[in-house]
N, C-alpha and C positions, 0 to 999 in steps of 0.2 A: 826534165820537165815532168814525164809521166808521173816519178816518184815525188814531188813535190804537191800536188796538188792531195794524194789521200793525206799526206801529213797537215794540211790545212783544215781538210775537213775534219780532222779527228779532233782539232783544239777546239775548231767551231764546237764539235756535238758534244765536247765535256763542258762549254762554257753555257749549253744551252741547258745541258742537266745540271749544272750549279745553280744556274738560275732558276729552272724548275724548282729546285730543293729547295732554296731558298722563299720562293714564292708559299710553298708548301708549309713551310716553317713559319710564316711572318702570317698566314691568315688565321690561323687563331686567335694569335693575338687581338688580329684587328678586327676579329669578331667578338673578343672577349671586350676590348674597348669601347665596342659600338652598344655593348649589352649593358653595361655597365650603369651609364646618363640613364636608362632605363627602369635599373632598380633603385637609384637614387629616387627617381620621378614616383616608384612605386611606393617609396617608403615614406617621403612628403606626403604623398596623397593619402595614404593611409592613417598618418596623424589625426587628421580631425575626425576621422572615423573612428578612431580609438578614443578619441574626447568625448566624441558621438555618445561612443558604446559605453564610457564611462560614467558619462554624467547619466546616460540613461539608467545604467545600473545602480548609481545612487540613488536617482529619482525612485527606483525600483526599490531598493532598500527603505527608503524614506517613507515609499508607499506601505510596503510591507510593515515596517516599524510603528507608521501610524493605524495601520489594521491591525496591530499587533495590539497597539495601546488602547484603541477605540474597544478592542474585542476583551483585552484586559478590563477595560473600565466598563465596557458593559455586562461582562461578568462577574465584576465587582457589585455592579447597581444589583444584577439581577439576582446573585447572592445575599445583597442588604435587602432587597426586596423581599426574596424569601425568608428571610430570617424575620423582618418585621411582620410578615403575613403571618410567621410561625409562632414569633412571640405574640402577637395579637390572637391568634389563635388561643394560643394556651390559656394568655389572660383571660378570655372570653370564656375557654372552658372554667377555667380556676371560680371567677366569678359566678358561673352558672353553677361547679359544685358549691361554692359556699353558698348559693341561695337554697339549693337543695338542700344542704345540711341544716340551713337557718330553717327553712320550710319543715324539714324533718324533725327539727329540735323542738320546735312550734308545735307541730301535730302531737309528737309525743307528750309536750308540757300540758297540752290539751287532756291528751289522753291519762296522763298522771294526775291532774288536778281534778281529781273527782268532789263530788258534793258531799258535805258533813253530812251527818245522821241528822243533826239539827236543819241544815237546809232542806231534806230530803220529808221533814217530818213539818216541813212550814212555820217552824220557831221564829222566825226572823220576818214574819209578817206582824206578829205581836207588837206594838210599839212600846215606848217607855218615856217619862217627862225628860229623862236628861238625852234621850237619841244615843242611848249605847247601841254598839257596834256589836255586842254580845248578843247572841239569842236567848243565852241564860245569865240571870245575875242575881247577885245577893249580897246585901248590905246589913251587917248588925252590930250593933255595940257590944262589944264583948261582956261587958261587965251586966249591964242590963240583961241581956239578950234581945232588946229589943229590934226589930226588924227597919229598919230605915228605906230599904228598898227591895224590892223581889220582882222577878220579870222568870217567867217559867221554872222556879227555884225546885219542882220535883219532876222535871224532866229530866230520865236516866238516859244519859251519854255516856259515849268513849271520853276516858278523860286523858290519854295519852301519858304522859312523862309527871304528872301530877301522882301519879302511883307512887312516884319513890318518897311522898311521904311516909306512907305506912311502910316501903321496907326500909327507909332510916329509922323509923319510930322503931320497929322490931330489932335493929342491930343495934339501937342505943338503948333501949332497955334490956336487952341481954348480957350486958354487962362480959360481953366476952372482952378478949386482949385487945385491944386496939395498934398495938403494935405488932400483932403478929402477922409474918408476910403470907400474902396471897398471889397466885400466879393467874395470869388471864391466860385461858387456854380456847381451843378452838371452839368448845362448847357456847362459848361467851360472844361469838360471833353472831351478828344479827343476820337471821336467817327469815326473818318476818318482813322488814323494811328493805333490808340489805344495806344499811345506813354505814355511814364511814366512823371511823375512830381511831383516836391517837394511840392508842393503848394497843400494840400491838400483840399478836399469840406470844405468850413468853415473857410479856414485860411483869415485873414483881413490885406490887407496891402493900403498904403496911392498910390492916384495915381500917384503920382510921384516916388514909389517904383515900381510900376507896371511897371510902361514908362523904367525905368531902366533896369529891368530883360528882359524884353521884346527886349530892343536894345542891351542890353550887353550879357546876355547869353542865349537869343532865346527862353524864355520863352512862351511855347504857352498857359497854361490857363491865364497869365499875359494878354497878348495880346488879347485873346478874350473876357476876361474882362472887357478889356478897349474898346474893341469896343461895347459889350451888353450895359454898363451901361451909352454910349453915347448920350445925349440928342435925344430924337428920336430913340431910339432902334438900333439893328443889322442890321437890314435891310437899315434903314437910312444910317445908317453909312458906309454899304458896298456902297450904290449907293454915298458916299459922295467921297469915294475915286477914284470909277469911273470916277465921274464928275473931280477931281484934277486931273486926269491924261490927260483927255481930254483939261484942259485948260493948263496946261505944253505943250502940243503937243505929247503927248505920245500916237498916233494912233494904235499903235502894241501892246497895253497893255489892260489887261484885270483882275478885283477882282471879287471874288466869296463869300471869308470871309477874314478876318483880320489877319492871322496866316501863310498862305502858306503849311500848309498841304493837300490842295486842289489842284491837279496836273492842275487843269482847272483856278487857279492863274498865267496867262501868261505872257513874257513880252518880249522884244529882247535886248540884249545889246546896241543898240541904243536909247531906250528908257529910260536903267536903268541909263547910263550917266547922261542924263537929271537930272534924280530923283536923283542922286548922287549929282549936282552940286548944284541943291535948296537946298536940306537939308545939306550940309556943309554951307550952309550959316546960319543956327539956331544954337544958342550957344548951347541949352540944346541936341538936336539930337549929335552934338560933344562931348560935353561931356561924355554921358551917352554911347554913341556907342564904344568909345574908352578906359574906364575906364578898368583897369586890372581885378578888384575884388570888390564884394560888399556885404556887409553883412546888414540882415536884420531881426528883431526878430518876431518869430512867436509862439505866446504863449511863453512859458519860455523858448524858444532856440532861440539859434545864426545861423541863415543858411548864410554860406557862397557861394555865386555862383561866378563861373569864366567866364572873357571873351570866347566865342569860337573862337576867332582869335589870336593865340600863337603869332601874327606878332605883337601887340600891346606892348609884352613885351621886344621886344629886341631896343637894342639899335641902331641898324644900319637904323631903321625905325623913319620917324616923319611923323606918320598918322594921318589926321585932322578927320577924318569917315571912317566909315566901317560896313559890315555887311558880315555874311554867311551863307549857305541855304545850308538844302540837306533833299530831299525825294528818292527814288529812281527812279523816272521818270524825275526829274530833275537833277541828278548826285550832284558832289559837284560844290556850287557856291561861289562866295565871289566878293564882289564891294570896292570898296576903293578911296578914295582923300588921296594922300602923298605928300609929298617934297622931291624930287629927285634930287642933284647935282641944289638946290636952281631953278627948276621949279615944279609947280604944277601939278600935273599928276592925271587923273582919272583914274581907271581901273577897268575892268568889265571882269569876267569869269565863263562863263555857262558851264555846264555839262563836269566837269574835272572827271576824271576817277582814285581813289586813295583816300584815306585817306587824305594825306598830299600835292597832288598835284598840289591844288589849290594854296596854300603858297608856293609850289615851282615854279608854273608859277609865280606867281608875284616875288619874287626871281629872276625868270630870266629876267622878264622886266627889274627891278632897276637895274641889272649890264649891261644892254644893254643901258637904258638911260643914267647911267653915263659913258658909253665908247662913248656915242654921241662925234661928233665934231659940231661946229657951221653949221649953216644950216638945210635944211627939210632931214629927215631920216625916213619918211614913209615906214613901212612894210605894204606887203600886203602877204594875205596867196593864195595858188595856190594847184589846184587837182593835 
């Protein structure tokens, strides 16, 4: 009996040890099974949170996008506004600049438009029956030398390009070869009034072409080149001009150069009427001074020049010789020989005010001569 109990106790101890081991092994699984539902619950519970977070993130992105859009739009508006303001400022500055330039040009024009010698002498205060705009005028019958109208006809004034009549007369009478080529040089460039010319330095034309342009279109460089290339040179040529004036009895006349750009080239209407009468006798002077236009070849180009007196193109006029002139000191000048109502008339107009006023004065005289009855019809000016 004593040996059975120890054996029984041994079996019971083994059973208890097995049970303890089983419980120990089963405990982690039970613990795991208890934790699993909690994990699922946590995942399920976190889903709405994630959705809210995603929604919030989306909302944030929209807000950021809207802010970016608004910012970009605002930036574009700011840039556009700045551009408009900038353009407006530029436009205002440009307008202001143009206004200043226009004012400067106006001031320059006022400064350049000096009064003529006739205005300074008060010659425009003298009136005449035809209300001429020229302060000096003389109209006479070429054949009988009868004076039809006179106004300050012995006043000595600058005559501008009327000078070219004397220049042309000397060239035409000298019998120089008209086909001889003449080159425009720097010496022919105007340093008196700084006037422009289509005849550039280096241009070559014949003497005949130079004379034609000088008389018809009042080309200054052509006239100067004619005097410069005259046998004996320019100084000798000017001396011949003054000698010719004395020979013709033009005691109120002097020349210092062949173009008329100098205000020291001066004469009176009385003397110029004499010059017109003499030059009209020369066929070349009549032809060249009255042609409406003329073309010359300059290098590879053809240049057309027009007459400075628009009346030569009018059917109402029969003009035998003419010449215009202008510098500020002389005013607008015009001399003509024309046939009016069967009478050969010489007209001289000096110091006219207004671009077309000298032609207007010529028209007034023509209408008046046409209306004259038989007998003397002399008109005189009065103060």
